[in-house]
C-alpha positions in Angstrom: 234.5 205.3 -20.6 236.1 204.4 -23.6 239.7 204.8 -24.1 240.8 207.1 -26.8 242.0 205.6 -30.1 245.4 206.5 -31.6 246.5 206.2 -35.2 250.1 205.7 -36.5 250.8 207.0 -40.0 253.9 205.0 -41.0 255.8 204.6 -44.2 256.6 201.2 -45.7 260.1 201.1 -44.2 258.7 202.2 -40.8 256.1 199.4 -40.9 258.6 196.8 -41.7 260.9 197.9 -38.8 257.9 198.0 -36.5 257.1 194.4 -37.3 260.6 193.3 -37.0 261.0 194.8 -33.6 258.0 193.1 -32.4 259.2 189.8 -33.8 262.5 190.3 -31.9 260.7 191.2 -28.7 258.6 188.1 -29.2 261.8 185.8 -29.5 263.5 187.5 -26.7 260.5 186.8 -24.5 260.2 183.1 -25.7 263.9 182.5 -24.9 263.4 184.1 -21.4 260.4 181.7 -20.9 257.7 184.4 -20.5 254.4 185.1 -21.9 254.1 186.6 -25.3 250.3 187.0 -25.5 250.4 190.9 -25.5 253.1 191.0 -28.1 251.0 188.5 -30.4 248.0 190.8 -30.2 249.8 193.8 -31.3 251.5 191.9 -34.0 248.2 190.7 -35.4 246.8 194.4 -35.2 249.7 195.7 -37.1 249.6 193.0 -39.8 245.7 193.2 -40.1 246.0 197.1 -40.6 244.9 198.2 -43.9 247.1 200.6 -45.8 245.5 203.8 -46.5 247.0 206.6 -48.8 246.7 210.0 -47.4 247.4 213.4 -48.9 249.7 215.7 -47.3 249.9 219.5 -48.1 
């Protein structure tokens, strides 16, 4: 059974804050000597995301 997909609709500012938070988390994990594989995957997914304009009513 497939897991459900979720979509996030973020403003430009929210997108920037999300990337900064993920980078900060990755740096903290590196300083603690822990693995960063999961965070790396999320960062790549967020950066590969295409920007789509949606209409709100």
